[in-house]
N, C-alpha and C positions, 0 to 999 in steps of 0.2 A: 592385299582386298580388292575384287575383280569390276569391271568396267560400273557396273551399275551399284554397286554398294559405293566407289568413288563418289558415283554421280548424286544420290542420296546424300553420299557426306557431306558434300556441296551445297544440298539446296537443305537448308533445316526447317524442319515439322515433317519432310516426305518420309521418312520412316518409321518416325509417329502415328502420320495417316496412311498408309500400308499399313500398321501394324493391327492397326482399326479396325481396315475394313478384312484385313486378310487372316478370320479367326472361324475357329472350330464351331462350326452348326448344330453340335451334341453331339456327334452319329463318329466322330476323326473324318471328317471332312472337313474344310474349306469352305466358308459359304460363299466365296467372291469367285474361286479356281473352276469354273467350268470346261469339264475336255469335252464340250458341244453336244449335237444334242443329241440326247438320250445316252449320253453315256456317263451321266452325272460330273461330280469333281472330283478332286485332287485328293489325295490325302492331306489329310490337318497335322504337322503344319506342311506349310509348302513353299514352294522353292522359293518365292517372294517372301513369304514372313519371316522366312531362314536370312534372306541376305540383308530384308529393312530392319531386322533382332541386331544381326553381326556391324549394321551402319549403326545403329542407335550406341552400339556399345563403343565405338571407334569415336561416334563421339563425345559421349560426355569420359571416355578419355582424353578425349582433347579440351573437354571442358574444366580437367580437373590442374592442367600446367600452368 
């Protein structure tokens, strides 16, 4: 687990909030992660979405224990 995923796990609800924000805008790009002026958006799923999904899996595993 990287430090960002660890931070998400330590802050319940953060991973779910990020997953809700970092969604496919319909053409295969993250609707939240802009690359900068006139450069478009990052491919979906973006790194933040992938890390949030991993953090959510860890949270769920901990909840089962």
